[in-house]
C-alpha positions as CSV (number, residue, x, y, z in Angstrom):
1,X,-161.3,-34.2,158.3
2,X,-161.5,-37.4,160.1
3,X,-162.1,-37.6,163.7
4,X,-158.5,-37.9,164.8
5,X,-157.4,-34.7,162.7
6,X,-160.2,-32.7,164.3
7,X,-159.0,-33.8,168.2
8,X,-155.6,-32.5,167.0
9,X,-157.4,-29.5,165.8
10,X,-159.6,-29.0,169.2
11,X,-156.2,-29.9,171.0
12,X,-154.6,-26.9,169.3
13,X,-157.8,-24.5,169.6
14,X,-157.7,-25.2,173.7
15,X,-154.0,-24.9,173.7
16,X,-154.4,-21.5,172.0
17,X,-157.2,-19.9,174.4
18,X,-155.2,-21.5,177.3
19,X,-152.0,-19.6,175.9
20,X,-154.0,-16.3,175.9
21,X,-155.1,-16.6,179.7
22,X,-153.9,-14.3,182.2
23,X,-152.7,-11.0,181.8
24,X,-149.4,-9.2,180.3
25,X,-146.6,-8.3,182.8
26,X,-147.1,-5.5,185.0
27,X,-144.0,-3.9,184.0
28,X,-142.1,-4.0,181.0
29,X,-138.6,-6.3,181.2
30,X,-135.8,-4.2,181.7
31,X,-132.8,-4.0,179.2
32,X,-130.0,-5.2,181.5
33,X,-126.3,-5.4,180.9
34,X,-126.7,-8.9,179.6
35,X,-128.4,-9.7,176.5
36,X,-131.0,-13.1,176.8
37,X,-131.9,-15.0,174.0
38,X,-134.3,-17.6,174.2
39,X,-133.9,-20.4,171.5
40,X,-136.4,-23.2,170.7
41,X,-133.4,-25.8,170.8
42,X,-129.9,-26.3,171.5
43,X,-127.8,-26.1,168.5
44,X,-125.7,-28.3,167.8
45,X,-122.8,-26.2,167.8
46,X,-122.3,-22.3,166.4
47,X,-119.3,-23.3,163.5
48,X,-121.4,-21.8,160.7
49,X,-119.7,-24.3,158.3
50,X,-120.7,-26.8,160.6
51,X,-124.6,-26.1,161.2
52,X,-127.4,-25.9,159.0
53,X,-129.9,-24.7,161.8
54,X,-131.3,-21.0,162.7
55,X,-130.5,-22.0,166.2
56,X,-126.3,-21.6,165.7
57,X,-126.5,-19.1,162.9
58,X,-128.5,-16.9,165.2
59,X,-125.8,-17.1,168.0
60,X,-123.3,-17.1,165.6
61,X,-124.1,-13.8,164.7
62,X,-122.4,-12.2,167.9
63,X,-119.3,-14.3,167.4
64,X,-118.6,-14.3,163.9
65,X,-118.3,-11.8,161.1
66,X,-118.7,-11.6,157.1
67,X,-116.5,-9.9,154.7
68,X,-119.5,-7.8,153.4
69,X,-122.9,-7.4,153.9
70,X,-126.2,-6.7,152.7
71,X,-128.0,-3.1,152.5
72,X,-131.8,-2.5,153.1
73,X,-131.8,-1.3,149.5
74,X,-130.0,-4.8,148.2
75,X,-126.6,-3.6,147.5
76,X,-123.6,-5.0,149.0
77,X,-121.3,-2.9,151.9
78,X,-118.0,-3.4,152.5
79,X,-117.4,-5.3,156.4
80,X,-114.2,-7.0,156.8
81,X,-113.3,-6.2,153.6
82,X,-112.8,-2.3,152.3
83,X,-113.9,-3.4,149.1
84,X,-113.3,-5.5,146.0
85,X,-112.8,-6.1,142.2
86,X,-114.3,-8.8,139.5
87,X,-111.0,-9.6,137.8
88,X,-113.0,-11.9,135.5
89,X,-115.9,-14.6,135.6
90,X,-114.1,-16.7,137.8
91,X,-111.9,-14.2,139.6
92,X,-112.2,-11.4,142.4
93,X,-110.1,-9.8,144.4
94,X,-110.9,-8.6,148.3
95,X,-109.1,-6.0,150.2
96,X,-109.6,-6.0,153.9
97,X,-109.3,-4.1,157.0
98,X,-106.1,-4.1,158.7
99,X,-107.7,-3.1,162.4
100,X,-109.3,-6.3,163.3
101,X,-108.6,-8.8,165.6
102,X,-109.9,-12.1,166.7
103,X,-111.0,-13.5,170.3
104,X,-107.5,-14.7,170.9
105,X,-106.2,-11.7,170.2
106,X,-104.2,-12.5,166.6
107,X,-105.3,-10.7,163.4
108,X,-107.4,-11.0,161.1
109,X,-105.8,-11.5,157.9
110,X,-106.4,-12.6,154.1
111,X,-104.6,-16.3,155.2
112,X,-108.4,-16.9,157.7
113,X,-110.6,-15.6,154.8
114,X,-108.8,-18.1,152.6
115,X,-109.1,-21.0,154.4
116,X,-112.3,-19.7,155.9
117,X,-113.9,-19.7,152.1
118,X,-111.8,-23.0,151.1
119,X,-114.2,-25.0,154.0
120,X,-117.4,-23.3,153.1
121,X,-116.3,-24.8,149.6
122,X,-115.5,-28.3,151.4
123,X,-118.4,-28.4,153.9
124,X,-121.6,-30.4,153.5
125,X,-123.3,-27.7,155.0
126,X,-122.0,-24.4,153.0
127,X,-121.0,-26.4,149.7
128,X,-124.4,-25.9,148.3
129,X,-123.6,-22.2,148.1
130,X,-120.2,-22.1,148.3
131,X,-119.3,-25.9,145.9
132,X,-118.1,-23.5,143.3
133,X,-115.3,-21.7,145.1
134,X,-112.1,-23.3,144.0
135,X,-110.5,-24.2,147.8
136,X,-107.0,-25.1,146.0
137,X,-106.4,-21.5,144.6
138,X,-108.5,-19.2,146.5
139,X,-105.2,-17.3,148.3
140,X,-103.8,-14.9,150.0
141,X,-102.2,-12.4,147.5
142,X,-100.4,-10.9,150.9
143,X,-101.9,-10.4,154.3
144,X,-105.1,-8.3,153.6
145,X,-105.5,-8.9,149.8
146,X,-107.5,-12.3,149.0
147,X,-107.7,-13.8,145.9
148,X,-110.8,-15.3,145.5
149,X,-111.2,-18.1,142.8
150,X,-114.1,-20.1,141.4
151,X,-114.2,-23.0,139.6
152,X,-117.3,-21.9,137.4
153,X,-119.2,-18.5,137.0
154,X,-121.3,-18.1,140.4
155,X,-123.8,-15.6,140.0
156,X,-125.3,-15.3,143.7
157,X,-121.6,-14.8,145.0
158,X,-122.2,-11.7,146.5
159,X,-125.0,-12.5,148.2
160,X,-123.8,-15.7,149.6
161,X,-120.7,-13.9,151.2
162,X,-123.0,-11.5,153.0
163,X,-124.7,-14.1,154.8
164,X,-123.2,-15.9,157.8
165,X,-122.6,-18.8,156.1
166,X,-119.8,-16.8,154.8
167,X,-118.3,-15.6,158.2
168,X,-114.5,-15.9,158.7
169,X,-112.6,-18.1,161.3
170,X,-109.5,-18.1,162.8
171,X,-107.4,-20.6,160.8
172,X,-105.0,-21.3,163.7
173,X,-107.5,-21.9,166.4
174,X,-109.6,-23.9,164.0
175,X,-106.9,-25.9,163.3
176,X,-105.3,-26.0,166.9
177,X,-108.4,-26.9,168.3
178,X,-110.3,-29.2,165.8
179,X,-113.7,-28.6,164.4
180,X,-116.0,-30.2,167.2
181,X,-114.2,-28.5,169.8
182,X,-114.0,-25.1,167.8
183,X,-117.6,-25.7,167.1
184,X,-118.4,-24.9,170.7
185,X,-116.1,-22.2,171.6
186,X,-115.3,-20.3,168.2
187,X,-112.5,-17.5,168.2
188,X,-114.1,-15.0,165.5
189,X,-114.1,-11.4,164.9
190,X,-117.2,-10.4,166.5
191,X,-118.4,-8.1,169.2
192,X,-118.8,-11.1,171.6
193,X,-117.2,-14.3,172.4
194,X,-118.2,-17.7,173.7
195,X,-117.1,-18.0,177.6
196,X,-119.3,-21.2,178.4
197,X,-121.2,-24.2,177.1
198,X,-123.9,-25.2,179.4
199,X,-125.0,-28.0,177.7
200,X,-128.6,-28.6,177.7
201,X,-129.5,-24.7,179.4
202,X,-127.2,-21.7,178.0
203,X,-124.3,-20.7,175.4
204,X,-122.3,-17.8,178.2
205,X,-120.9,-15.1,176.3
206,X,-118.8,-11.6,177.1
207,X,-118.4,-8.8,175.1
208,X,-115.0,-8.8,172.7
209,X,-112.8,-5.7,174.4
210,X,-110.7,-5.8,171.3
211,X,-113.1,-5.4,168.8
212,X,-112.6,-3.2,165.7
213,X,-115.9,-1.7,165.0
214,X,-118.6,-0.1,167.8
215,X,-118.5,-1.7,171.0
216,X,-121.7,-3.6,172.0
217,X,-123.6,-1.7,174.5
218,X,-124.1,-5.3,176.5
219,X,-121.3,-6.7,178.5
220,X,-122.6,-10.1,178.2
221,X,-125.3,-11.8,176.2
222,X,-126.5,-15.5,177.1
223,X,-128.3,-17.9,174.7
224,X,-131.1,-19.8,176.3
225,X,-132.5,-23.4,175.5
226,X,-136.0,-23.4,176.2
227,X,-137.9,-26.0,174.1
228,X,-141.6,-25.4,175.5
229,X,-143.0,-22.4,173.0
230,X,-145.7,-21.3,175.9
231,X,-142.5,-21.5,178.1
232,X,-140.3,-18.7,175.6
233,X,-143.3,-16.3,175.4
234,X,-144.0,-16.0,179.2
235,X,-140.2,-15.5,179.8
236,X,-140.1,-12.7,177.1
237,X,-143.5,-11.2,178.4
238,X,-141.9,-11.4,182.3
239,X,-138.2,-10.2,181.1
240,X,-136.4,-13.3,181.6
241,X,-135.8,-12.9,178.0
242,X,-135.3,-10.2,175.9
243,X,-135.8,-12.0,172.6
244,X,-137.9,-14.8,172.0
245,X,-137.2,-17.1,168.6
246,X,-139.8,-19.7,166.8
247,X,-142.6,-18.4,169.0
248,X,-145.8,-20.5,169.3
249,X,-149.1,-19.4,166.1
250,X,-150.9,-19.4,169.7
251,X,-148.8,-16.7,171.3
252,X,-148.6,-14.4,168.4
253,X,-151.7,-12.4,169.1
254,X,-150.9,-11.8,172.8
255,X,-147.6,-10.7,172.1
256,X,-148.4,-8.5,169.3
257,X,-150.8,-6.8,171.5
258,X,-148.8,-6.3,175.1
259,X,-147.1,-3.1,175.2
260,X,-144.3,-4.6,176.4
261,X,-143.1,-7.1,173.9
262,X,-142.9,-6.4,169.9
263,X,-143.5,-9.1,167.5
264,X,-141.7,-9.3,164.3
265,X,-143.4,-11.6,161.8
266,X,-143.5,-12.6,158.2
267,X,-143.1,-14.5,155.4
268,X,-139.9,-16.8,155.7
269,X,-137.7,-18.0,152.9
270,X,-137.3,-21.6,153.9
271,X,-140.5,-24.0,153.4
272,X,-141.3,-27.1,154.8
273,X,-141.1,-30.6,153.4
274,X,-141.5,-34.4,153.9
275,X,-138.2,-36.0,153.7
276,X,-138.8,-39.3,152.2
277,X,-135.1,-41.3,152.0
278,X,-134.8,-42.6,148.7
279,X,-131.7,-45.0,149.6
280,X,-133.9,-47.2,151.5
281,X,-137.3,-49.7,150.7
282,X,-139.6,-49.5,150.0
283,X,-139.2,-45.2,149.5
284,X,-136.6,-46.1,146.8
285,X,-139.4,-46.5,144.5
286,X,-140.9,-43.8,142.5
287,X,-144.7,-45.4,143.1
288,X,-143.9,-45.5,146.5
289,X,-143.1,-42.3,146.8
290,X,-146.2,-41.2,145.1
291,X,-148.4,-43.3,147.1
292,X,-147.3,-41.4,150.3
293,X,-147.8,-38.1,148.4
294,X,-151.1,-38.7,147.2
295,X,-152.1,-40.3,150.2
296,X,-151.8,-36.9,152.2
297,X,-154.7,-34.5,152.4
298,X,-152.2,-31.3,152.1
299,X,-155.0,-28.2,152.9
300,X,-156.1,-30.3,156.1
301,X,-152.9,-31.4,157.1
302,X,-151.5,-27.4,157.1
303,X,-154.3,-25.9,157.8
304,X,-154.5,-27.8,161.1
305,X,-150.8,-28.2,162.0
306,X,-149.9,-24.7,161.0
307,X,-153.0,-23.0,162.6
308,X,-153.4,-20.4,159.8
309,X,-150.2,-19.1,159.8
310,X,-148.9,-21.2,156.7
311,X,-150.0,-22.2,152.9
312,X,-149.3,-25.6,151.0
313,X,-146.6,-25.4,149.2
314,X,-146.8,-26.1,145.6
315,X,-143.0,-26.1,144.5
316,X,-139.7,-26.6,146.2
317,X,-138.8,-23.4,147.1
318,X,-141.3,-20.4,148.1
319,X,-142.2,-17.4,145.9
320,X,-140.4,-14.8,147.5
321,X,-137.2,-16.0,145.5
322,X,-136.7,-15.6,141.5
323,X,-137.2,-18.4,139.6
324,X,-140.3,-19.9,141.7
325,X,-142.8,-22.0,139.7
326,X,-146.1,-23.7,140.6
327,X,-145.8,-27.2,140.2
328,X,-147.8,-28.5,142.7
329,X,-149.3,-30.0,145.3
330,X,-149.7,-33.7,144.4
331,X,-153.1,-34.2,144.8
332,X,-154.9,-36.2,147.8
333,X,-156.2,-39.3,146.1
334,X,-156.1,-42.4,148.8
335,X,-157.5,-44.4,145.8
336,X,-154.7,-44.0,143.5
337,X,-152.5,-43.7,146.6
338,X,-153.8,-47.9,147.1
339,X,-153.3,-48.7,143.5
340,X,-149.8,-47.1,143.3
341,X,-148.8,-49.4,146.4
342,X,-149.9,-52.5,144.6
343,X,-148.3,-52.0,141.5
344,X,-145.5,-51.4,143.8
345,X,-145.8,-54.9,145.5
346,X,-147.1,-53.6,148.5
347,X,-151.2,-53.9,148.6
348,X,-151.0,-54.4,151.8
349,X,-148.8,-51.5,152.6
350,X,-145.6,-51.6,154.9
351,X,-144.5,-50.1,158.2
352,X,-142.3,-47.2,158.0
353,X,-140.8,-45.3,161.2
354,X,-141.2,-41.4,160.9
355,X,-139.1,-39.0,162.8
356,X,-139.8,-36.2,164.4
357,X,-138.9,-33.2,167.3
358,X,-141.5,-33.0,170.6
359,X,-142.9,-29.5,169.8
360,X,-146.4,-28.3,168.9
361,X,-145.9,-28.1,165.1
362,X,-144.0,-31.1,164.5
363,X,-145.8,-33.7,167.0
364,X,-149.7,-32.3,164.7
365,X,-147.4,-33.0,161.6
366,X,-146.6,-36.2,162.6
367,X,-150.1,-37.2,164.1
368,X,-151.6,-36.4,161.4
369,X,-149.3,-37.9,158.1
370,X,-149.7,-40.9,160.9
371,X,-153.2,-41.0,160.5
372,X,-153.2,-40.6,156.3
373,X,-151.1,-42.9,155.7
374,X,-152.5,-45.3,157.7
375,X,-155.9,-45.1,155.9
376,X,-153.6,-46.6,152.7
377,X,-152.4,-49.2,154.9
378,X,-149.3,-47.7,155.6
379,X,-148.1,-48.2,159.1
380,X,-146.4,-45.2,160.8
381,X,-144.2,-45.7,164.3
382,X,-143.2,-42.3,165.5
383,X,-140.3,-41.8,167.2
384,X,-139.7,-38.5,169.4
385,X,-135.7,-37.3,169.2
386,X,-134.0,-34.3,170.0
387,X,-132.6,-31.8,167.4
388,X,-129.1,-33.1,167.8
389,X,-129.8,-36.6,167.2
390,X,-132.2,-35.7,164.5
391,X,-129.4,-33.7,162.6
392,X,-126.7,-36.5,163.2
393,X,-129.4,-39.5,161.8
394,X,-130.4,-37.1,158.9
395,X,-126.6,-36.5,158.0
396,X,-126.0,-40.1,158.0
397,X,-128.8,-40.9,155.8
398,X,-130.3,-43.1,158.4
399,X,-133.7,-40.9,158.7
400,X,-136.7,-42.4,156.9
401,X,-138.9,-40.0,156.8
402,X,-139.5,-36.9,158.6
403,X,-140.5,-33.2,158.5
404,X,-137.7,-31.1,157.4
405,X,-137.2,-26.9,157.2
406,X,-133.8,-26.3,156.1
407,X,-132.5,-22.6,156.8
408,X,-132.2,-21.1,153.3
409,X,-129.2,-18.8,153.5
410,X,-129.9,-16.0,151.0
411,X,-133.1,-15.4,148.7
412,X,-131.8,-17.3,145.7
413,X,-132.4,-20.5,144.0
414,X,-129.2,-21.8,144.7
415,X,-129.8,-21.7,148.7
416,X,-133.8,-22.5,148.2
417,X,-132.7,-25.6,147.1
418,X,-129.9,-26.5,149.3
419,X,-131.1,-30.0,150.4
420,X,-131.0,-31.4,146.8
421,X,-126.9,-31.4,145.8
422,X,-126.1,-35.1,145.4
423,X,-123.1,-34.6,147.0
424,X,-125.2,-33.8,150.4
425,X,-124.7,-36.3,152.7
426,X,-128.5,-35.8,153.8
427,X,-131.7,-38.6,154.0
428,X,-133.3,-37.7,150.6
429,X,-130.1,-39.5,148.9
430,X,-131.5,-39.2,145.6
431,X,-128.5,-39.6,143.4
432,X,-129.9,-38.0,140.7
433,X,-127.3,-36.9,138.3
434,X,-130.0,-34.3,136.1
435,X,-130.7,-32.9,139.3
436,X,-127.0,-32.1,140.0
437,X,-126.5,-31.3,136.5
438,X,-129.6,-28.3,136.6
439,X,-128.2,-27.2,139.7
440,X,-124.7,-26.6,138.2
441,X,-126.6,-24.7,135.1
442,X,-128.1,-22.5,137.5
443,X,-125.5,-21.1,139.6
444,X,-123.0,-20.8,136.7
445,X,-125.0,-18.3,134.7
446,X,-125.1,-14.6,135.3
447,X,-127.8,-13.8,133.0
448,X,-131.1,-14.1,135.0
449,X,-133.7,-14.7,132.8
450,X,-131.4,-18.2,131.7
451,X,-131.4,-18.8,135.6
452,X,-135.2,-18.6,135.6
453,X,-135.9,-21.3,133.3
454,X,-133.5,-23.7,134.0
455,X,-134.3,-23.9,137.5
456,X,-138.3,-23.5,136.4
457,X,-137.4,-27.1,134.4
458,X,-136.0,-28.3,137.7
459,X,-138.8,-27.8,139.5
460,X,-141.1,-29.8,137.2
461,X,-138.5,-32.6,137.2
462,X,-138.8,-32.6,141.1
463,X,-142.4,-32.8,141.5
464,X,-142.2,-35.5,138.3
465,X,-139.6,-37.2,140.5
466,X,-141.5,-37.1,144.1
467,X,-137.9,-37.8,145.8
468,X,-139.8,-35.5,148.7
469,X,-143.3,-33.9,148.8
470,X,-143.6,-30.3,149.9
471,X,-145.6,-29.4,152.7
472,X,-145.8,-25.7,153.3
473,X,-145.2,-22.4,153.0
474,X,-145.4,-21.1,156.7
475,X,-145.4,-17.6,158.2
476,X,-142.2,-17.3,161.5
477,X,-142.5,-14.9,164.1
478,X,-140.0,-13.9,166.7
479,X,-140.7,-11.6,169.5
480,X,-138.5,-9.0,171.6
481,X,-138.8,-6.4,174.9
482,X,-140.1,-3.3,173.5
483,X,-136.8,-2.2,175.5
484,X,-135.0,-3.7,172.5
485,X,-134.0,-1.9,169.4
486,X,-132.1,-2.8,165.9
487,X,-134.5,-5.9,165.2
488,X,-136.3,-7.0,162.3
489,X,-138.3,-9.7,160.8
490,X,-135.2,-11.5,158.6
491,X,-136.9,-14.4,156.1
492,X,-133.8,-16.3,156.5
493,X,-135.0,-16.6,159.9
494,X,-131.7,-15.9,160.7
495,X,-131.9,-12.0,162.9
496,X,-128.6,-10.3,163.0
497,X,-128.3,-10.0,166.6
498,X,-125.0,-7.9,166.7
499,X,-126.9,-5.2,165.5
500,X,-129.6,-5.0,168.8
501,X,-129.2,-2.1,171.4
502,X,-131.7,-1.0,174.1
503,X,-134.5,1.2,173.3
């Protein structure tokens, strides 16, 4: 371990020690009429078809609802739909409840459902899991019967529909308001509705009086934006928040031992990877990308940055998803890295801009990568930006390099590989039709054994091309007051807040 990486490590150790000082809150936080959630970033919006980060989707669980839900035993149960039938490989009928109203008082009908799923098929955020939905021929047969048509068989359809990616939108409100305005004041069918969004501070919600199901025990809910991890933990421990997301590793032990708080932790179904922009020079060169991969001592990077709460990623989605195959990691070999740079025409290295969020984990990764790449002549300029700016640059194809950890909406390869479709505008921009061909084959095959073989081939191919570099399979945790019930760790990192109740 080099001197600089050692310094980063010891700085993290000091942060852990400092976070452990002081006693727990003297009294348990009271459960009030208001549910307070501390998020680590302000979401760009809370429209499930216009956001890919867990912050927006988590808030959306209070506002929107899905046609079906997934039970603990893995089966699918009715929700806004009372039932469904598969008519053939590409046709499904969903029969909807007739007593559901949106926050504006209008009735939820099959026309809204058809509109929502057509949006899912066409939005770049959700097309990776809903791209097989036929937006033209998915239609309302009557007010409460939806005919969902696929362009090709889609194996994980019910799994996808049970996630909050498949939430139902109010067609009339979204068309009248426009996507941007709707994203900050959506009209859903859920137990809460948005009343105010104060940029940089919070989203305020109140109970939906016309809610068709069991009423929320909370009159109001507030999602607060608290970027600093230690501050989120303090707010939880002192009663300023009932739930705190994305807890720092250094806070886990203290939160778990505090009788007034509960730690929910587990293996995520998401992984972090090092994005390299394949449409920019010099990372449009396979030799350069592999040189950057071989310059990284991934064991040291993951151990230091993730503080023992992650393993080195050795493939392009996590082992808890079917079809996973160990294909990596790339060998740490700085001399090979220098040879590849010279062969690619960069014997003296080059300069590259690296984008990062300003938090402990991301900054640690950025500084370690800067040093390791610097050792082979690649000069890294670190640019610190907020989540909204990173999202905008990434979606515009303008991100040269960054650590990314996209939310994986469902435990299926089709979602685990959500960043790879060629039509996605994000900054990988590989443009490789072979990747798309294998993705399409995997999603359209109802035979699980055959699907596994397809995805194994795809993982081998992605490793060979090195369009991105897998980094870590991290654990994750959020905390809650001991006075809160109904929560559980969710590998998708999107806990269903509509289930939360006073203990």
